[in-house]
TILODO-538976 format. One record per atom (N, C-alpha, C, O): residue in three letters; x, y, z. Coordinates in steps of 0.02 Angstrom, whole numbers, plus 50000, padded with zeros to 5 digits. Layout:
N
ALAXYZ ...
***
This chain:
218
MET485425019750169 MET485635024550219 MET485695020950285 MET485235017350304 ALA486245021750320 ALA486355018250383 ALA485945021450438 ALA485905027550443 THR485625017250479 THR485255019650536 THR485645018250598 THR486185015250595 THR485395020450656 THR485745019350719 THR485285015850768 THR484675016750765 ARG485565011750812 ARG485175008550863 ARG485495010350930 ARG486095011250934 ALA485105010850981 ALA485345012951046 ALA485535006951088 ALA485185001851086 SER486085007451124 SER486295002151170 SER486345005051239 SER486595010651249 THR486105001351288 THR486095003751357 THR486765002751390 THR487054997251387 ALA487015007951421 ALA487665007451455 ALA487595003151517 ALA487085003551552 ASN488084998951530 ASN488064994351587 ASN488284997651652 ASN488134995151706 ALA488625003351646 ALA488875006551707 ALA488295009051749 ALA487795011451722 ALA488365008451815 ALA487845010751861 ALA487825018351862 ALA488345021651863 VAL487215020951862 VAL487115028151863 VAL486875030251932 VAL486375027551956 PRO487225034851966 PRO487015036852033 PRO486325040152031 PRO486175044051987 GLU485925038552082 GLU485265041452087 GLU485305048452118 GLU485735049652161 PRO484865052852098 PRO484865059652127 PRO484675059452200 PRO484405054452224 GLY484805064852234 GLY484675065152306 GLY483945064652324 GLY483795062552380 ASP483475066452281 ASP482765066252299 ASP482475059252293 ASP481875058352306 GLY482885054252275 GLY482645047452273 GLY482325045252208 GLY482135039452201 THR482265049852160 THR481965047952096 THR482475044052054 THR483075045252058 ALA482215039352014 ALA482665035251973 ALA482915039151912 ALA482535042851881 THR483545038351896 THR483845041551838 THR483775037051777 THR483965031151781 PRO483515039551721 PRO483445035351661 PRO484125032851637 PRO484615036451644 PRO484145026851610 PRO484795024151587 PRO485075028251530 PRO484705030951489 VAL485735028751529 VAL486085032551477 VAL486155028051415 VAL486385022351420 THR485955030551358 THR486005026751296 THR486535029851251 THR486605035951247 THR486905025451217 THR487435027651171 THR487265025051101 THR487195019051092 PRO487205029551053 PRO487045027250985 PRO487615023150956 PRO488195025050961 THR487435017550926 THR487925013150895 THR487795012850820 THR487235011150800 PRO488285014450777 PRO488155014250705 PRO488015007250681 PRO488345002450703 THR487535006650637 THR487365000150609 THR487834998450552 THR487955002650508 VAL488104992450551 VAL488554990250498 VAL488134988450437 VAL487664984450442 THR488294991350380 THR487924989950319 THR488114982950292 THR488604979950313 HIS487714980650245 HIS487834974050216 HIS488514973850181 HIS488894969050189 TYR488674979050142 TYR489314979050106 TYR489904979850153 TYR490444977150139 GLN489824983550207 GLN490354984050256 GLN490494977250288 GLN491074975450301 GLN489974973450300 GLN490064966750328 GLN490404962150278 GLN490854958350297 VAL490204962450215 VAL490524958250163 VAL491254960150156 VAL491684955750150 ALA491404966650155 ALA492094968950147 ALA492514966750207 ALA493094964750198 ALA492234967050267 ALA492614964950326 ALA492764957450324 ALA493304955350342 GLU492274953450301 GLU492384946250295 GLU492914944750242 GLU493324940250251 PHE492894948450187 PHE493384947350134 PHE494084949050159 PHE494554945250147 MET494174954650193 MET494834956550217 MET495094951750269 MET495694950350273 SER494634949050310 SER494844944050359 SER495094937650324 SER495594934750344 ALA494714935550273 ALA494934929650235 ALA495584930950198 ALA496004926550192 LEU495674937150173 LEU496294938850138 LEU496884938650185 LEU497434936450166 ASP496784940850247 ASP497324940550296 ASP497524933250310 ASP498114931650319 GLU497024928850313 GLU497174921750324 GLU497554918750265 GLU498024914850274 ILE497334920550204 ILE497674917950144 ILE498404920450142 ILE498854916750121 SER498514926650163 SER499184929450160 SER499674925550204 SER500274925350190 GLN499414922250256 GLN499854918450300 GLN500124912150265 GLN500624909250288 ILE499804910150210 ILE500034904150175 ILE500694905450139 ILE501124901050134 ILE500794911650115 ILE501394913350077 ILE501994913650125 ILE501974917650172 PRO502504909650114 PRO503084909650160 PRO503494916050153 PRO503654918250098 LYS503674918850209 LYS504114924650212 LYS503854930450169 LYS504224933450130 LEU503214932050175 LEU502924937650138 LEU503234944150164 LEU503204945650224 GLU503514948050119 GLU503864954250139 GLU503434960350123 GLU503064960450074 ALA503494965350165 ALA503154971750154 ALA503654976650121 ALA504254976350134 ILE503394981050080 ILE503814985950047 ILE504124990650099 ILE503784993050144 HIS504774991750092 HIS505124996450137 HIS505535001250095 HIS505844999350046 VAL505535007550115 VAL505865012650076 VAL506615011650072 VAL506935013850024 SER506905008350121 SER507635007450121 SER507875002250070 SER508455002350051 THR507424997850048 THR507624992650001 THR507244992949934 THR507404989249888 ALA506764997349929 ALA506334997549869 ALA506734999049806 ALA506624995949754 ASN507205003849810 ASN507595005649751 ASN508044999949727 ASN508094998749667 LEU508354996449773 LEU508784990849755 LEU508374985249722 LEU508574982449671 VAL507794983749751 VAL507364978549723 VAL507154980449652 VAL507164976349607 ARG506954986649643 ARG506724988949577 ARG507284988649525 ARG507164987149467 SER507894989949546 SER508454990049499 SER508664983149476 SER509034982549427 ARG508444977849510 ARG508654971049492 ARG508104967149456 ARG508204961349438 LEU507524970149445 LEU506964966549416 LEU507074964949342 LEU506744960549314 ASN507524968549309 ASN507644967349238 ASN508134961749224 ASN508274960149166 VAL508404958649276 VAL508864953049266 VAL508444946849250 VAL508004945049290 PRO508564943349194 PRO508144937649174 PRO508204931749222 PRO508734930549251 ASN507654928249231 ASN507664922249274 ASN508124916849245 ASN508424913049282 GLU508164916649179 GLU508614911749147 GLU509334912849168 GLU509704908049179 PHE509534919149172 PHE510214920749195 PHE510324918449266 PHE510854915749283 LEU509824919449308 LEU509884917349378 LEU509964909849383 LEU510354907449424 ALA509594906149343 ALA509644898849344 ALA510324896549318 ALA510614891749344 THR510584899949267 THR511234898049239 THR511794899249289 THR512234895049297 VAL511774904949323 VAL512284906449373 VAL512244901449431 VAL512754899149456 THR511634899749451 THR511544894849505 THR511844888149486 THR512184884949526 ALA511704886049425 ALA511984879649402 ALA512734879849398 ALA513064874849414 ALA513024885449379 ALA513754886049374 ALA514074885449443 ALA514574882049452 VAL513774889049491 VAL514054888649559 VAL513994881549587 VAL514434879149622 GLU513454878249570 GLU513344871449594 GLU513864866649567 GLU514034861649599 GLN514134868149507 GLN514604863549474 GLN515334865249486 GLN515764860849481 VAL515484871549502 VAL516184873749505 VAL516374875249577 VAL516094879949606 PRO516834871549607 PRO517044872749676 PRO517334879749686 PRO517244882849739 GLU517694882249635 GLU518004888849642 GLU517474894249653 GLU517574898949692 LEU516894893549618 LEU516354898449627 LEU516014897549695 LEU515764902349724 GLN515994891449719 GLN515724890249785 GLN516164893249839 GLN515924895449892 ALA516814893449826 ALA517294895849876 ALA517224903349890 ALA517374905649945 ILE516994907049840 ILE516944914349851 ILE516334916049894 ILE516274921649919 GLN515874911149903 GLN515304911949948 GLN514894918249934 GLN514704921949979 LYS514744919249870 LYS514324924849850 LYS513604922649835 LYS513154926849832 LEU513504916149826 LEU512844913749809 LEU512714907149845 LEU513114902449840 ASP512164906749881 ASP511954900749915 ASP511524896649867 ASP510974898749848 VAL511784890849847 VAL511444886849796 VAL510744884649820 VAL510264885049782 ASN510694882449882 ASN510044880149907 ASN509534885849909 ASN508954885049890 ALA509754891749932 ALA509314897549934 ALA509124899749864 ALA508564902049852 ALA509604899149817 ALA509464901149748 ALA508934896649717 ALA508464899049685 HIS508994890049726 HIS508494885349701 HIS507804886749732 HIS507294886449699 ASP507804888249796 ASP507174889749831 ASP506844895949802 ASP506234896049791 THR507244901049787 THR506964907149758 THR506704905949688 THR506164908449671 LEU507064902349647 LEU506844900949579 LEU506194896949579 LEU505754898249539 GLN506134892049624 GLN505514888249629 GLN504934892649652 GLN504374891849629 PHE505084897149698 PHE504564901749723 PHE504314906349667 PHE503714907349660 LEU504784909049628 LEU504594913549574 LEU504164909949521 LEU503674912749496 GLU504364903849505 GLU503994900149455 GLU503294898249479 GLU502814898549441 ALA503234896449542 ALA502594894149569 ALA502094899949579 ALA501504899149567 PHE502354905649602 PHE501894911049621 PHE501784916249566 PHE501394920949576 ARG502104915449508 ARG501974920149454 ARG501234919949432 ARG500934925349425 PRO500934914049420 PRO500224914149403 PRO499774916749459 PRO499234919449446 VAL499994915849521 VAL499614918549577 VAL499604926149574 VAL499084929349583 ARG500194929049561 ARG500234936349555 ARG499804938849498 ARG499464943949505 ASP499824935249442 ASP499424937349384 ASP498674937249402 ASP498294941749383 LYS498464932149438 LYS497764931649456 LYS497564937049506 LYS497014939849502 VAL498004938449554 VAL497864943749602 VAL497834950549568 VAL497394954649584 ASP498294951749521 ASP498284958149484 ASP497644958849444 ASP497344964149442 ALA497424953349413 ALA496804953549374 ALA496214954849419 ALA495754958649401 PHE496214951749478 PHE495664952949525 PHE495644960249548 PHE495114963249552 ALA496234963049563 ALA496264970049585 ALA496004974749531 ALA495644979449545 LYS496184973349467 LYS495944977449412 LYS495194976849404 LYS494844981749393 ASN494924970749410 ASN494214969649404 ASN493824972949461 ASN493284975749451 LEU494104972649521 LEU493774975849578 LEU493744983449568 LEU493234986549579 LYS494304986349547 LYS494324993549534 LYS493834995549479 LYS493475000449485 TYR493824991449425 TYR493364993049370 TYR492634992449392 TYR492214996449371 THR492484987549434 THR491804986749459 THR491604992849499 THR491044995349492 MET492044995349542 MET491895001249582 MET491825007349537 MET491355011349546 ASP492275008149488 ASP492245013849443 ASP491605013549400 ASP491295018749388 SER491425007549376 SER490845006849333 SER490205008449371 SER489765011949344 ARG490145006149432 ARG489545007549471 ARG489495015049487 ARG488945017949487 LYS490075018149501 LYS490065025349514 LYS489865029149451 LYS489485033949454 ALA490135027049393 ALA489975030449330 ALA489225030049315 ALA488925034849292 LYS488925024149327 LYS488205023349315 LYS487805028049360 LYS487355031449337 LEU487985028249424 LEU487635032649471 LEU487755039949454 LEU487305044049459 ALA488375041649433 ALA488535048549415 ALA488125050749355 ALA487875056449353 THR488045046349305 THR487655048049246 THR486925049349265 THR486635054349244 ASP486635044949305 ASP485945045849327 ASP485865052149369 ASP485365055649363 SER486365053549412 SER486325059449455 SER486365065849414 SER485995070649428 LEU486805066049364 LEU486865072049322 LEU486235073249281 LEU486035078949272 LEU485945067849256 LEU485315068649219 LEU484755071249264 LEU484365075549245 THR484735068549325 THR484235070949374 THR484355078249390 THR483875082149397 TYR484975080149397 TYR485155087149412 TYR484925091849356 TYR484665097249369 ASP485025089649293 ASP484805093649237 ASP484045094749238 ASP483805100349228 VAL483685089349250 VAL482955089849252 VAL482725094149311 VAL482265098149304 ALA483045093249368 ALA482855097049428 ALA482975104449418 ALA482585108549442 LYS483505106349383 LYS483625113449370 LYS483065116449328 LYS482875122249339 GLY482805112649281 GLY482245115149241 GLY481625115849283 GLY481265120849276 LEU481485111049327 LEU480885111449370 LEU480955117049421 LEU480455120049441 ALA481565118649442 ALA481675123749493 ALA481515130749468 ALA481435135349508 ARG481455131649402 ARG481285138249375 ARG480565140149388 ARG480375146049384 ASP480155135249405 ASP479455136549421 ASP479415140149488 ASP479685137549537 PRO479095145949493 PRO479045149449557 PRO478715145349612 PRO478825146549671 ASN478305140449593 ASN477965136349643 ASN478385130349666 ASN478145126249704 SER479005129949643 SER479435124249660 SER480005126449705 SER480585125149689 ALA479835129649760 ALA480355132149806 ALA480755126349836 ALA481355126949846 THR480415120849851 THR480765115149880 THR481285112349832 THR481845110849852 ILE481085111549769 ILE481555108949719 ILE482135113749710 ILE482715111649703 ALA481995120349710 ALA482525125249702 ALA483035124749758 ALA483635125449746 SER482795123449819 SER483255122749875 SER483685116549868 SER484275116549883 LEU483375111049843 LEU483755104949833 LEU484265105749777 LEU484815103049781 VAL484075109349724 VAL484545110649670 VAL485145114649694 VAL485715113449674 ALA485015119449739 ALA485575123349768 ALA486055118749806 ALA486655119649803 ASN485775113749841 ASN486205109049877 ASN486615104849828 ASN487205103549839 MET486285102749773 MET486635098849723 MET487215102849692 MET487765100349685 LYS487075109149676 LYS487585113449646 LYS488165114449694 LYS488745114549673 ARG488005115149758 ARG488535116049808 ARG488985110049811 ARG489605110749813 ASP488695104049812 ASP489095097949820 ASP489435095849756 ASP489945092549757 LEU489145097749698 LEU489475096149635 LEU490105100349627 LEU490605097949601 GLY490085106549650 GLY490675110849647 GLY490785113649578 GLY490475111749530 ARG491255118349576 ARG491425121649513 ARG492045118549481 ARG492035117149421 ARG492565117549519 ARG493205115249491 ARG493145108049469 ARG492945103649508 GLY493305106749407 GLY493315099949382 GLY492625096949373 GLY492565090849367 ARG492105101149371 ARG491435098349364 ARG491345095549294 ARG491465099149245 PRO491135089249288 PRO491045086349221 PRO490425089149188 PRO489945091049222 LYS490435089449123 LYS489855091649086 LYS489315086349089 LYS489455080349082 THR488695088449098 THR488135083849099 THR487995081649028 THR488185085048980 PRO487655075949019 PRO487495073748951 PRO487115078848911 PRO487215079548850 LEU486655082648944 LEU486275087748908 LEU486735093348886 LEU486665095848830 ALA487205095348929 ALA487675100648910 ALA488125098548853 ALA488305102548810 LEU488325092148854 LEU488745089748800 LEU488385090048733 LEU488685091648682 ARG487745088548733 ARG487355088848671 ARG487285095948646 ARG487265097148586 LYS487255100748693 LYS487185107748674 LYS487825110648646 LYS487805114748600 THR488395108448672 THR489025111548653 THR489375107948595 THR489855110648568 THR489125102048576 THR489455098548521 THR489275101848455 THR488685102048438 PRO489765104448416 PRO489605107848354 PRO489395102948300 PRO489615097248298 ALA488955105448257 ALA488745101348200 ALA489315100848150 ALA489745105248148 PRO489325095548110 PRO489865094748061 PRO489915100648014 PRO489415102747985 GLY490515103448007 GLY490615109047961 GLY490515115847992 GLY490705120847962 ILE490215116148052 ILE490105122548084 ILE490685124148130 ILE490895119948169 GLY490935130148125 GLY491475132348169 GLY492165130248144 GLY492665131548177 VAL492205127148086 VAL492845125148058 VAL493105130748014 VAL492765132447965 PRO493675133748027 PRO493915139247987 PRO494075137247916 PRO494335131747903 THR493905141647870 THR494045140347799 THR494775141747785 THR495035147047803 PRO495125137147753 PRO495845138347739 PRO495945144147692 PRO495575144947643 ARG496445148247707 ARG496595154147667 ARG497155152547618 ARG497675149947637 LEU497045154147554 LEU497545152747503 LEU498045158447501 LEU497855164247491 LEU498675156947510 LEU499195162047509 LEU499495162647439 LEU499545157647404 PRO499695168747418 PRO499995169547351 PRO500675166147348 PRO501015165747399 PRO500875163847290 PRO501535160547284 PRO502095165447295 PRO502015171447284 ASN502655162847315 ASN503235167047328 ASN503595168447261 ASN504015164547240 GLU503415173947228 GLU503695175747163 GLU504205181347170 GLU504195185047219 PRO504655182047122 PRO505155187447125 PRO504835194247121 PRO504285195047094 GLU505195199247147 GLU504935206147149 GLU504835208747077 GLU505255207547033 GLY504275212247065 GLY504125214947000 GLY503755210246955 GLY503605211846897 TRP503595204146981 TRP503245199346940 TRP502525201446930 TRP502195203446978 VAL502285200946868 VAL501585202846851 VAL501235196546828 VAL501465193246781 PRO500655194946859 PRO500305188846838 PRO500045189546767 PRO499845194946746 ARG500065184146729 ARG499825184046660 ARG499335178246652 ARG499395173046684 ASP498855179446608 ASP498355174246598 ASP498625169046550 ASP499185169546525 ASP498205163946536 ASP498425158346494 ASP498435160046420 ASP498655155946380 ALA498195165946401 ALA498155167646330 ALA498835169746303 ALA498895170746243 GLY499325170346345 GLY499985172346320 GLY500095179746328 GLY499675183146357 PRO500645182446304 PRO500805189646313 PRO500305194046275 PRO500055192246222 ARG500185199846305 ARG499725204646275 ARG500095209646232 ARG500705210546238 GLY499705213046186 GLY499975218546147 GLY500215216446078 GLY500455220546040 
***
C-alpha cells in the first residue's frame, strides 16, 4: 500500500497581523512504489532503444488501410521486381520503383523480422505474467471471500459481516465469476441430470398392427 510523505512548500507565507508565526504549509506527495519505479525505468530504456530503429513510423488512420492491403504481397515478388527494374532500362524509365530504396527496404525487412518476433514474444509473455499473477490473487481472494461469508453468519462477527458486505459490493453482480466452492456445488455428478432418450415408434403405414415373432395368429 502506498504511503505519503509531506514536503514543505518553499513559498513564503505571510505572517498574521498579531506577529505570531504561521506554520509552514505542507503538501502531500505520493510515494512511488517499487514496481512503478521499475516500469518507469523500463519505459525510459524502451524509448532509447526505439531511437535506434531508423525512420520508425507511427500508425496513422489515413494510411493504415493501404498498408494492411499490401501485407499479403510476398517478399520474393518484391525482390524479383526490384531485380527486373535494375536490369531493364525501360522499367527504370517509367520511374515507378526506386531500386536503391527497394534494396534498403528489403534489407530492413530481413534484418528486423527476428526483432519483431522477439518483441511480440516479449509482449505476450508480459501480458501472460500479468494475467497469471492476477489469476492467482483472484483465486485466493475468492476462496477468502467464501470463508468470510461463512464466518459472517456468526452473530458475534459483526466486523467480518461488514467486510463481507464491502467485498460483495466490489465484486459486483454482472459477470461475477463462480468461486471454486460454488463450482464444486454446481457441478453435476456423472449420470445425474442427463435426460433419458425416448424411443419413438417406427413410421409404419396406416392400419398396421404389430405382430410378435411367433407368426400370424388364428
